[in-house]
C-alpha positions, 0 to 999 in steps of 0.5 A: 078279537075279544078279550078273555079273563086275565086269570086264565086257566085251561079248562079240564073235563071236570070243569066243562061238566060243571059248566053244563051242570050249572047251566042246566040248573038255570040258576040266576039270582039277583040282589033284592031291591037292586035297581037297573040302568038309570035308576041306580044309586051312584057312588061319590064319583058317579059310579053305580054301587047297587046294580048287578053287572054282567061281564060280556067280553065274549060278545054282547047279548041281552042280559038277564032280568035284573042286570043293571050294568054291562061290561063289553069289549071296545069293539062291541056296542054299549047296552043302551038301557044299562050302565056300560063299561068299555074294555080296553087292553092298555098295557099289552097288544090285542092279537089282531093288533100285533103286527101294527105294534111291531111296526113301532118296535121300540114300543114293544118290550124286548128281552136280552136277545132282542125278541118281543116279551109276551104274556106267557098265558096269552102268547098272541099279546105283546107287552108294551115297553113303558120304560120311558116317558116318551114311549108312554106318551106314544102308547097312550096316544094309540090306546087313547084312540080306543078310549075316545071311541068308547066315549063316542060309542056311548059307553059310560066308563072304561076299564084298562086291562093288564095294569100288572104287565110289569110283573111279567116283564122279568124286571124290565118294567116297574110299578112306577112305569105302570102307574105313570101310563095308567095316569095318562089313561085316566086323564084321557078317560076323564077328558072324554067324559068317562069314568075309569076302572082299575082292573085287578092289581090289588097290590096297588092299595090306595095308589090306584085311586089316589095317584092314578085317579081310578074311579072304581075297580073290576076284580077277577076272582077276588074271593078266590084269592082273598082280595075283595076287602083290599078293593072295597077298602079303597073303592067302597061299593064301586067294585065289581067281582067276577068269579069263575066256575072252574076255580071257585073257593067253595060253592057260589052260595059260600062266595055270596055268604062272605061279607067281604065280597062286593055287592055286584059279585057274579059267577061266569064261565071262564070263556065268557060265552054268550047267552044261548051257548050251552056252556054259558053261565051267569049267576049273581049273588042275592043280597 
């Protein structure tokens, strides 16, 4: 099952109307002079910093003209002509994998009653128990298989979601637990020839780069939550921002006018619909 954005909210009728209005306008602008695919300029770590990325976790499709990078789910295929990021849920289970994780119950975080702890916004997702080195090693072995598949499929990089699951653990997990597991993922990704991206968790500051080994960042709504500078101060131009139509802070033109937003800042519909769907929205800041 394909992942949807982490900062999810329920869509209301007004939000749906906005989606349709933006779609009808057919508005998609791109940075002037932006390059695509192999022509992109890499950062010091090899990540392209002057291309527009499309965020396609809802299903892969041919991107709009001018798009030079694509993020897709690990169950999808990379774009053969663009820099491709593979999405992996590294700290919580995917709905389709729930029963498989429950078969190893000590890897699933439980509450005082012995019941699995779930993400309240994603009730089909179990939070992993990262509290010991042995458990982290076993979790990394299982999730590492997905990272390896990303490399074998031809992706260039991987983003690991739910790094901040410890904040939903009622104090049973710590940021140190999350960093220790993320470091294992970074080692696995680098060994497989992939760059690895920090997903959200702006509160880590430089620790994601310096302690874990993240090469870039994927931020959802960094403008909405006034966090963009927190990411770019650490990762420079190697930051992607996805803003959503149902929860913008101002208009998208105002978002793009903010000098703190990254080069690749895009507007997407909350459900990340594929192109051709009436609710699909994709717009990029012009630079």
